[in-house]
DRENDO-1510 file (C-alpha; in Angstrom, 1 decimal, always signed):
<recs>
REC; n; res; u; v; w
REC; 1; MET; -0.4; -0.2; +0.4 .
REC; 2; THR; +1.6; +3.1; -1.1 .
REC; 3; THR; +0.5; +6.5; +0.1 .
REC; 4; GLY; +1.9; +9.3; -1.7 .
REC; 5; VAL; +2.0; +13.6; -0.3 .
REC; 6; VAL; +0.9; +15.3; -3.6 .
REC; 7; ILE; +1.9; +19.2; -3.0 .
REC; 8; GLN; -0.4; +21.4; -5.4 .
REC; 9; ALA; +2.3; +24.0; -7.0 .
REC; 10; ARG; +1.7; +26.7; -9.3 .
REC; 11; MET; +3.3; +30.1; -10.4 .
REC; 12; GLY; -0.2; +31.7; -11.8 .
REC; 13; SER; -2.0; +32.3; -8.3 .
REC; 14; THR; -4.2; +35.4; -9.2 .
REC; 15; ARG; -3.9; +37.3; -6.1 .
REC; 16; LEU; +0.2; +36.9; -5.2 .
REC; 17; PRO; +1.7; +35.7; -8.3 .
REC; 18; GLY; +5.1; +33.3; -7.8 .
REC; 19; LYS; +4.3; +32.6; -4.3 .
REC; 20; VAL; +5.2; +29.2; -4.1 .
REC; 21; LEU; +8.9; +30.6; -4.9 .
REC; 22; LYS; +9.1; +33.7; -3.5 .
REC; 23; PRO; +11.9; +33.3; -0.2 .
REC; 24; ILE; +11.1; +32.9; +3.2 .
REC; 25; ALA; +13.3; +33.1; +5.5 .
REC; 26; GLY; +16.3; +32.7; +2.8 .
REC; 27; ARG; +14.1; +29.6; +0.9 .
REC; 28; PRO; +11.4; +29.1; -1.5 .
REC; 29; LEU; +7.8; +28.6; -0.2 .
REC; 30; LEU; +7.8; +25.5; -1.7 .
REC; 31; ASP; +11.3; +24.2; -0.1 .
REC; 32; HIS; +9.6; +25.0; +3.3 .
REC; 33; VAL; +6.5; +22.5; +2.5 .
REC; 34; VAL; +8.8; +19.8; +1.3 .
REC; 35; GLY; +11.0; +20.5; +4.0 .
REC; 36; ARG; +8.7; +19.9; +6.6 .
REC; 37; LEU; +8.2; +16.3; +5.0 .
REC; 38; SER; +11.1; +15.2; +6.2 .
REC; 39; MET; +10.0; +15.1; +10.0 .
REC; 40; MET; +7.2; +12.5; +9.0 .
REC; 41; ARG; +6.4; +9.1; +10.9 .
REC; 42; ALA; +4.7; +8.4; +8.2 .
REC; 43; ASN; +6.4; +6.1; +4.8 .
REC; 44; ALA; +4.9; +8.7; +2.0 .
REC; 45; VAL; +6.5; +9.3; -1.1 .
REC; 46; PRO; +6.5; +13.5; -1.5 .
REC; 47; ILE; +5.3; +14.7; -5.2 .
REC; 48; VAL; +4.7; +18.2; -6.4 .
REC; 49; ALA; +2.1; +18.2; -9.0 .
REC; 50; THR; +2.4; +21.1; -11.2 .
REC; 51; THR; +1.1; +21.9; -14.6 .
REC; 52; VAL; +2.2; +21.6; -18.2 .
REC; 53; GLU; +2.4; +25.3; -18.6 .
REC; 54; SER; +5.8; +26.9; -19.6 .
REC; 55; LYS; +5.8; +29.2; -17.1 .
REC; 56; ASP; +5.4; +26.3; -14.7 .
REC; 57; ASP; +9.1; +25.3; -16.1 .
REC; 58; ILE; +11.1; +27.0; -12.8 .
REC; 59; ILE; +8.5; +25.2; -10.4 .
REC; 60; ALA; +9.9; +21.6; -12.1 .
REC; 61; ARG; +13.7; +23.3; -11.9 .
REC; 62; ARG; +13.2; +23.5; -8.6 .
REC; 63; CYS; +11.6; +20.4; -8.1 .
REC; 64; THR; +15.0; +18.5; -9.6 .
REC; 65; GLU; +17.0; +20.7; -7.6 .
REC; 66; LEU; +15.7; +19.2; -4.6 .
REC; 67; GLY; +15.6; +15.9; -5.8 .
REC; 68; VAL; +11.2; +15.8; -5.2 .
REC; 69; GLU; +9.2; +13.9; -7.8 .
REC; 70; CYS; +7.4; +16.3; -10.1 .
REC; 71; PHE; +4.5; +15.8; -12.0 .
REC; 72; ARG; +2.8; +18.2; -14.5 .
REC; 73; GLY; -0.8; +18.2; -15.4 .
REC; 74; SER; -3.5; +20.2; -16.2 .
REC; 75; GLU; -3.4; +23.7; -14.6 .
REC; 76; LEU; -7.5; +24.6; -14.4 .
REC; 77; ASP; -8.4; +20.6; -14.0 .
REC; 78; VAL; -7.0; +19.9; -10.6 .
REC; 79; LEU; -8.9; +17.2; -9.6 .
REC; 80; ALA; -7.9; +15.2; -13.1 .
REC; 81; ARG; -4.1; +16.4; -11.9 .
REC; 82; PHE; -4.1; +14.7; -8.9 .
REC; 83; THR; -6.3; +11.5; -10.4 .
REC; 84; GLU; -3.4; +11.3; -12.8 .
REC; 85; CYS; -0.7; +11.8; -10.3 .
REC; 86; ALA; -2.4; +9.0; -8.6 .
REC; 87; ARG; -2.2; +6.9; -11.5 .
REC; 88; VAL; +1.3; +7.2; -12.4 .
REC; 89; TYR; +2.8; +6.9; -9.2 .
REC; 90; ALA; +0.2; +3.9; -8.2 .
REC; 91; LEU; -1.2; +5.7; -5.1 .
REC; 92; ASP; -3.5; +3.8; -2.8 .
REC; 93; HIS; -3.9; +6.8; -0.5 .
REC; 94; ILE; -3.3; +10.5; -1.0 .
REC; 95; VAL; -2.5; +13.2; +0.9 .
REC; 96; ARG; -3.4; +16.9; -0.2 .
REC; 97; LEU; -1.1; +19.8; +0.7 .
REC; 98; THR; -0.4; +23.4; -1.2 .
REC; 99; ALA; +2.7; +24.9; -2.3 .
REC; 100; ASP; +1.5; +28.4; -0.4 .
REC; 101; ASN; +1.1; +26.8; +3.5 .
REC; 102; PRO; +4.5; +26.7; +5.1 .
REC; 103; PHE; +3.3; +25.7; +8.4 .
REC; 104; THR; +1.4; +22.4; +7.9 .
REC; 105; ASP; +1.6; +20.8; +11.3 .
REC; 106; ILE; +3.4; +17.2; +10.6 .
REC; 107; GLU; +2.5; +16.1; +14.1 .
REC; 108; GLU; -1.5; +16.5; +12.9 .
REC; 109; LEU; -0.4; +14.7; +9.5 .
REC; 110; ASP; +1.1; +11.8; +10.7 .
REC; 111; ARG; -2.3; +11.3; +12.9 .
REC; 112; LEU; -4.4; +12.1; +10.1 .
REC; 113; ILE; -3.0; +9.4; +7.9 .
REC; 114; GLU; -3.1; +7.3; +11.3 .
REC; 115; LEU; -7.0; +7.4; +11.7 .
REC; 116; HIS; -7.6; +7.5; +7.3 .
REC; 117; LEU; -6.1; +4.1; +7.8 .
REC; 118; ALA; -7.7; +2.7; +10.9 .
REC; 119; ALA; -10.9; +3.5; +10.0 .
REC; 120; GLY; -11.2; +2.7; +6.2 .
REC; 121; ASN; -12.4; +5.9; +5.6 .
REC; 122; ASP; -12.8; +7.2; +1.7 .
REC; 123; TYR; -11.8; +10.6; +2.6 .
REC; 124; THR; -10.6; +12.2; +5.9 .
REC; 125; HIS; -9.2; +15.6; +7.0 .
REC; 126; SER; -8.7; +18.3; +9.7 .
REC; 127; PHE; -10.0; +21.5; +8.8 .
REC; 128; GLY; -12.2; +23.5; +10.5 .
REC; 129; VAL; -10.4; +22.4; +14.1 .
REC; 130; LEU; -6.9; +23.7; +13.1 .
REC; 131; PRO; -5.5; +27.0; +11.7 .
REC; 132; VAL; -6.4; +27.7; +7.6 .
REC; 133; GLY; -3.2; +26.6; +6.2 .
REC; 134; VAL; -1.7; +24.2; +8.6 .
REC; 135; GLY; -4.1; +21.6; +8.3 .
REC; 136; ALA; -4.6; +18.9; +5.2 .
REC; 137; GLU; -6.7; +16.0; +3.8 .
REC; 138; ILE; -6.5; +12.8; +2.5 .
REC; 139; PHE; -7.9; +10.8; +0.0 .
REC; 140; SER; -8.5; +6.6; -1.2 .
REC; 141; ARG; -7.3; +6.2; -4.6 .
REC; 142; ALA; -11.2; +4.7; -5.3 .
REC; 143; ALA; -12.5; +8.3; -3.5 .
REC; 144; LEU; -10.5; +10.3; -6.1 .
REC; 145; GLU; -11.2; +7.9; -9.0 .
REC; 146; SER; -15.0; +7.9; -8.5 .
REC; 147; SER; -14.6; +12.4; -7.8 .
REC; 148; ASN; -13.0; +12.4; -11.2 .
REC; 149; ARG; -15.4; +10.4; -13.4 .
REC; 150; ASP; -18.6; +12.2; -11.2 .
REC; 151; GLY; -17.8; +15.3; -10.3 .
REC; 152; HIS; -18.4; +17.2; -13.0 .
REC; 153; ARG; -18.9; +21.1; -12.3 .
REC; 154; ALA; -16.1; +23.5; -12.2 .
REC; 155; ASN; -15.7; +23.6; -8.4 .
REC; 156; HIS; -15.2; +19.8; -8.7 .
REC; 157; ARG; -12.7; +20.1; -11.3 .
REC; 158; GLU; -10.7; +23.1; -9.5 .
REC; 159; HIS; -11.1; +21.8; -5.6 .
REC; 160; VAL; -10.3; +18.4; -5.9 .
REC; 161; ASN; -12.2; +17.6; -2.8 .
REC; 162; GLU; -15.4; +19.5; -3.3 .
REC; 163; TYR; -17.6; +16.7; -4.7 .
REC; 164; ILE; -16.5; +14.5; -2.0 .
REC; 165; GLN; -17.7; +17.0; +1.0 .
REC; 166; GLU; -20.6; +17.6; -1.1 .
REC; 167; ASN; -21.9; +13.5; -1.2 .
REC; 168; PRO; -21.1; +12.2; +2.1 .
REC; 169; ALA; -24.1; +10.0; +1.8 .
REC; 170; ILE; -21.5; +7.9; -0.6 .
REC; 171; PHE; -17.8; +8.7; +1.0 .
REC; 172; ARG; -17.0; +7.1; +4.5 .
REC; 173; ILE; -15.9; +11.0; +5.7 .
REC; 174; GLY; -13.6; +11.3; +8.8 .
REC; 175; GLN; -12.2; +14.4; +10.9 .
REC; 176; LEU; -9.4; +14.9; +13.0 .
REC; 177; ALA; -9.7; +16.1; +16.2 .
REC; 178; VAL; -6.7; +17.9; +17.6 .
REC; 179; PRO; -5.3; +19.4; +20.9 .
REC; 180; ALA; -7.6; +22.8; +22.7 .
REC; 181; ALA; -4.1; +24.6; +21.4 .
REC; 182; LYS; -3.8; +23.8; +18.1 .
REC; 183; ASN; -8.2; +24.3; +17.6 .
REC; 184; HIS; -8.3; +27.7; +16.4 .
REC; 185; PRO; -9.7; +27.7; +12.8 .
REC; 186; GLU; -10.2; +31.5; +13.1 .
REC; 187; VAL; -6.7; +32.0; +12.6 .
REC; 188; SER; -5.1; +31.7; +9.1 .
REC; 189; LEU; -1.4; +30.8; +8.4 .
REC; 190; THR; -1.6; +30.3; +5.0 .
REC; 191; VAL; -0.3; +32.6; +2.2 .
REC; 192; ASP; -2.9; +34.2; -0.2 .
REC; 193; THR; -2.0; +38.1; -0.1 .
REC; 194; GLU; +1.0; +39.7; +0.0 .
REC; 195; ALA; +0.0; +41.0; +4.0 .
REC; 196; ASP; -0.5; +37.0; +4.1 .
REC; 197; TYR; +3.5; +37.0; +2.8 .
REC; 198; VAL; +4.7; +39.3; +4.9 .
REC; 199; ARG; +3.6; +37.9; +8.0 .
REC; 200; ALA; +4.2; +34.3; +7.3 .
REC; 201; CYS; +8.3; +35.8; +6.9 .
REC; 202; ARG; +7.9; +37.2; +10.4 .
REC; 203; ILE; +7.2; +34.1; +11.8 .
REC; 204; ALA; +9.2; +32.4; +10.1 .
REC; 205; GLU; +12.1; +34.5; +11.0 .
REC; 206; SER; +11.2; +34.5; +14.7 .
REC; 207; ARG; +12.1; +31.0; +15.4 .
REC; 208; ALA; +14.2; +28.5; +13.2 .
REC; 209; GLY; +12.4; +29.3; +10.0 .
REC; 210; CYS; +9.6; +27.6; +9.0 .
REC; 211; TRP; +10.1; +24.4; +11.1 .
REC; 212; ILE; +8.3; +26.6; +13.8 .
REC; 213; SER; +5.0; +24.7; +15.8 .
REC; 214; THR; +1.6; +25.7; +15.8 .
REC; 215; VAL; +1.8; +26.4; +19.0 .
REC; 216; GLU; +4.4; +28.7; +18.5 .
REC; 217; ALA; +3.4; +30.2; +15.1 .
REC; 218; LEU; -0.3; +30.7; +16.7 .
REC; 219; ALA; +1.7; +32.4; +19.6 .
REC; 220; TYR; +3.7; +34.5; +17.6 .
REC; 221; ASP; +0.8; +35.4; +15.3 .
REC; 222; ARG; -1.3; +36.7; +17.9 .
REC; 223; ALA; +1.6; +38.9; +19.1 .
REC; 224; LEU; +1.9; +40.3; +15.8 .
REC; 225; HIS; -1.9; +41.3; +16.6 .
</recs>
C-alpha cells in the first residue's frame, strides 16, 4: 500500500503571482513545504503536482534541485491532475497539500494518516479544527477516481475535494480531532495575499524558520496583532 503526499503548486496565482517560490527566511516557500515532510513518521512519497504550462517550468526545475518527484498535468482541472498523478505513481492513498502553506502541522498530518487508514475512510481531513493553512486532507484512490468520474461541475474540477464534501452519503468521511491548544480554525496561517506573505516571513524568522510548531506560530501571530 503506497501513500503519496501530493503538493499542489503553480506560478499563476491570481492574488499573489509566483508566491510558491517567493523567499521566506532565505528559502523559497516551496522548499519549506517539502522540507517539513522530512519530519513525518509515516512512509509517504512526496510529489509536487504542477502544470504543463511553460510558466511552471521553473517549479519543475526547483523540484529537480530539491530531489523531489514532480508530476505535470492540467492547470485548471486540478482534480484530473491529482487523479492522473495517483495513477502514474500507483498511489493507494493521496494526501493533498498546497504549496502556499509553509506551516503544515506534521504531527497532526501523521495522526491524520493513521486515522484515515485505521478507520478505512474514503476521505479524512483536519479542516475546521486547525488554523487555515496548517491542516491537510487524505483521499483513498477509489474516492479520488470516483470524484474524477462523477464530479463534473467547475468547483469539483478546481477544488478536488468538493464532490466528496457535497456527497457525504456515498463516502466514508472522517475529521481529525486535535488538541485544544491547536484548535484555532479562526486563524489563517496560509499565504494568499501580500499581507499573508509578510506575516509568514515574520513568523518564520521568529523561530527556526518554517520549522516552527503550530502552537509557537499561533503565539507569534497573536503577538503580531
